Structures are given as C-alpha cells and as structure tokens.
N, C-alpha and C positions, 0 to 999 in steps of 0.2 A: 176140611174145616177143622176137624179135631186134630189132625196131624200137624197142621200149621200152628195151632195153639200150643201143642206139646213142644214143637221146635222152638217157639218163642220163649216158653218157660225154661227149656233147657239152655238156650243161649243166655238168658238172663242169669240163671244160676251159675253158669260157667264164668260169666263176667264177674260176678260177685266173688266167687271162689278164687279166681286169679288175682283179683284186687286184694283180697285178704291174704293171699300167699305173699304178695309183695310187701305188705305191711308186717306180716309175721316173720319175715326173713330177718328183720332187725333184731328180734328178741329170741325166736325159737325156730331153728332151721327144720327140725322134725315136724313141727306143725305146718310150716310152709310146704314141705314135701307132701304132707297128707292132703292139704287143700288142692295142690296141683294134681295129685293122683285122683282125687274125687272128681275134679273138673274133667280130666281126660276120660274117666269112666262114664260120666254123664254124656260126654260127646260120643263115645263109642255106642252106648246104649241107644241114644237118639239118632245114631247114624249121621252125625254132623261132621263136616270137614272143618277143622280149625284152620285159620289162615296161617300161611307160612311163617309170618313174623311171630305169631304166638308159639308155634311148635319149636322154633329155633331158640326161644328164650328159656327152655327147660330141657334138662338132661333126659334123654330117651330111656335110660336105664334106671336111674334112681329118682327121677322126677324133681331134682333140686333146681330151683330157679338159678339160672346162670348169670352171675354178676362178674364182669371182667375184673380180675385182680383179687376177688374175694372167694368166689366159688368156681371160677373158670379162668383158664389161661388162654389167651387169644394171641395167635401168631399169624403172620403172613408168610407163606412159603412159596418160593419160586421153583419151578420145575419145567421139564420138557413139555408138559401139557398145559402150561400157563400158570398163573398165580392161583393160590388156594388160601382160603381163610381156614385155619385149623383151630378148633375150639376144644379144649380138654377140660373135662369136669374134674375138679380137684377133690370131689368126694369119692367117686368110684373109679376115676381114671378113663372113662369112656371118651373116645376121640371122635369128633365129627369134622369132616372136611367139606367145605363149600367152595365151588369154583367161583372165581372172581372174574368179572368181565370189565374190560377197560371202558371208561366213560368216553363217549365220543366228544371231541372238542369241536366247538363251532367257531369258525374263524370269522372275525368281523371284517367287512370290506372297508378298506380305507377310501374315503371319499375326498 
C-alpha cells in the first residue's frame, strides 16, 4: 500500500519535471538539464522504469532534451546490419544508434 503510494508520487513528480524541462528548454537549457536530471534521479530512487519513448528524448550523458535540429542531429544510416537511426547530441557529442525495422505493408485485395 505504502509502496504503491510512493510510486504514484514519484511518477507524478517525474511527469511534472519532464514537462517543466520541455518548457524551460526555450529559455534556459541549463535549467532544462537540471529538471531532467532530477526526474531521472527520482526514477532511480523509486526504482521505476521509464518508458522507452521518454528515455530516448534525453541525452544519456548530459541530460539535455533532444530536439532534432536544435540540440540533436538525426540521421538514417544504411549498413550491412540494416538501417539505423543515429542521434547525436550537439551539446556533448554522445551518439546513440537505434535499429530501424521495416514497416510491414498490407496489400489490399482487388475485388
């Protein structure tokens, strides 16, 4: 009961901090980084797993919110192992590579 309540409080605070980080990015990048760092620390302390979408929106090294064209460079690379999405943080230079999978096409039957 108590653990569930603590998890709910932690999730609520994480959501608020990440929202504030998005808003603060427009005016003060350092403040945005601080909010993201606090959110990740709360998640670690409460032993919560953040969704993949949330984790991929922030640099793992410097905690900068990744905005394509502003704080991140996004490229698609082709290689022998398939296509990859390469995201480079423009603040610290950290590079993340994510495998891309082809979307399956559904063919319509001609009637």
